[in-house]
Steps between C-alpha positions, in 0.01 A plus 500: 500500500229253592224424246159401638228385258147514639311207346213440742226691320176346376477678161123537519477753218588229244213275608397245382837398358677596820393269784574429866742221408653669194483879534612748238872498581530127421303501174681460166270697271769705322746222410666200670595706808267622772511856629665365816770329297558814297549693825762249619679511163512880520773463761697212343789733407464748786837495675399711800292210639601134509182379670131557432228470763146403402213566742187283455214352695492126571248428223758590235798302629476213252450713187769748611762226543398339171538821303833582667634155405392550138735797465828361634595854596858582595389663824418367843125531555352485849124453530340657808152386600295761684316374809186664356412743221510852644549708186825681413554655844494160667720350230765770548497469879532122473781523243708760682477300823605184316797673336616641834463170680632261236714701259672746733357786299691822553257776590647719224491245218248588232209261449284504187137383524314444176191314377536168319243573230621811317663535159806727473699551178785529433628331814853639447372854535300415811807340657708806414269709721558254786876518454488879526279493808722239662799730459326803653476586866122530541324525834146493363253244374527496121191422294499435127269689266404473134402793278140435386455427131119487514205595721488226762261457794644173627827634644598716793688822418798681650524880479850625424676770697850644459774311320797403715708271278462420130166313490446495879244740647339583829133407530220751557223246553301200382174452313317169529329345198321802347180542303540525124463879503758538777734252328475713186610808697790310659612376158489847346684672789828308456560536876380151582645151467343159522604331823679181392475337844879456527687617812867535590595564861720390788396321816595804704275730296214251508526453877523873576217603267274221623566600862425864418184452294333170592534390861246217451721329245825595669407305813503186282829595338651552843426139598763225483473309171350183654246704695409694185415174324275398790319836506490560123128423469422794730667750268291742296450402135614819323714611207834671565362800307223566754698379801812710445576658165211749495595612852877531464679813382825309455429376146648550154392374159723367224348553155540186291538565130403145404207310356289384795168328564351344811287275276232578756191463282384336179530838332867537600567140396352577158731804475821297545412194289575448132201565276388371159413706193165597654660604830358192673673293767385138489596180682356153454221395264377839377333587170428867421320677216492880473626521858753766602697633797399211726651242735357148484634208706349153452584212734292207368209624291507661158433872533372662180415868452348711222499877470632575847747768605673598824396195701664265748401132514668247730381139527631258762382161624253651746423854382454730201585869534384766253568871522531814295859616476562776750277340765716210619627684809158420651574127518563523876145632544373206296689252719348652814154466346570135415605435861178653632286295262 
């Protein structure tokens, strides 16, 4: 099995701490390891793969190499630099072409694609799912889903269909990030999973499904590797979900019975961090009085609060962000407004 870690994202939803030079996956806000490093370490004892591939854009080359060297991992790690950021569809096309050209990838070898900025515990249980899948003869794209433990509007959802093997099901359909009322219905129905953004498939399946469902992208995949690199800028910038997964009927979902978070907002970061006796998460020079259920990050200044509850405060060298808890998914809208101003 080949393991491909997608680490080229910008992590905008954790602005202002996440920046262009140090996006979310490279931040060390939980402990002394970044989310990217935790993802690498997840596979340190995984015997089915002796090499890890990391896909980034050129802006992250220095920090990626630095954080890899800090780990001294007992695996070979190959860093692939995309010609240009073209979302997950472009990253997968680029990676599969590289593996075919430079690693003599067998068209039937399973390849796992996963984000670099998610938390998954315990890792042993997650790896046990991969071992099972690696032993099975599967001719479909396998997605990974998480049973919702709360009403969540920030994730995409997968609707379950019939069970075919233990915790592997067919898929009836997808629901993009829902409204709160719709998310409540999905949570109560027990027929829906959060889409974890992890994919397992072979090159043969990827090539055939892309040819069948997206001729615009397939014409790039059909190019020789060197020619693909030259023409990469002309490729559509689109996620693999929109480009292929929501069109294909050749898809299964593996239900992961693990603790998972995409740490995709300040609210979700608050959920996974250790809290004090008042259920506050604080970093830096912070002084609170009668403050509860809040996240407060101070970079340089003293941040002091009195009588506040359910708030998010993040101070960096060039910005201060304040929000009610439950509203931090809107950070992307705020960034777009900042760009316009």
